C-alpha positions, 0 to 999 in steps of 0.5 A: 089706311091699314085696310087699304095697304092690306087690300093693295098687298093682297091684290099685288100678291094675286098678280105675282102668281098669275101665270104667263108664258115663259114663267119658270115652273118647278113641279114636284109630282106625287112620286117625288119626281121634279119637273122644271120647265117654262109655262106654255099654256093651261089646258083642261086640268093640265099644265103644258111646259117646255122642258129643256132637252125634250122636243115636245111640250110636257103635259102634266095633269094637275092631279099628280102635282104635289107642290109647285114653284113659280120663278123660284117662289112657292105657289099654293096648289089652289092658286096654280089650279086657278091660274091654269083654269084662267089660262085655259079660259083665256084661250077658249075666249080667244078662239071664240072671238079671235082678232082678224085673221085674213089669208096672207095673200089678201093682206099682201096684195092690199099692202102692195097697192096701199101701204098699211092696208094690210095692217088696217085689215088686221086691226092694227090701225096705228101701224097702218097710219104710219105706213100710209103717212110715209107713203103719202109723204114719198108720193107727195115729194115725187109728185112735186118733183115730177111737176117741177124739175123732173130730176131722175136723180131725185125720182128714182130714190123716191120710187125705190124707197116707196117700193121698199115701204110697200114690200115692208108693209106687205111682209109685216102684214103677211107675218102677222096674218100667218102667225094669227092663223097658226095660233088659231089652228093650234088653239082650236086643235087643243080645245078639240081634245086629243081624239081630234088631233 
């Protein structure tokens, strides 16, 4: 039983040091200077931080870091180096096999025709189903009203809500597609190296 407790403790200890976006890092450099900022990403042998007061991210080579703290707790240099390498590899893997990232106009036009179609193109099946079901309910209620009493006081709000639903679906899909395309371009630029930027 003690071995299981030790295994769990070691496992959780490893997870406690996994770097994630916006973890606060305090790095003491070889010359004694201290840099405090928030982790953005790991690059090849570099830690990239957002430092308060600076407009550009700070790129700090691992070779000049003497010690480090993550969220106020000391992190061993070999663990920091491994986490930076892991973060860099995750970025390389993501670029090699990115999620769907169509042109925003494609997801906008498809979502205006069928709400949720843009989300389906982006691989967001659950969101797509939500938009599609809501659209079918609205169109079904409109069809029942058209066949039955044909009251404009009921049809106009149904059509208005359906239009809002279509615009919402299109806007959501466009934001997601734009964000993915921008993230992919940035990651490709980072991986290309400083001479290619």
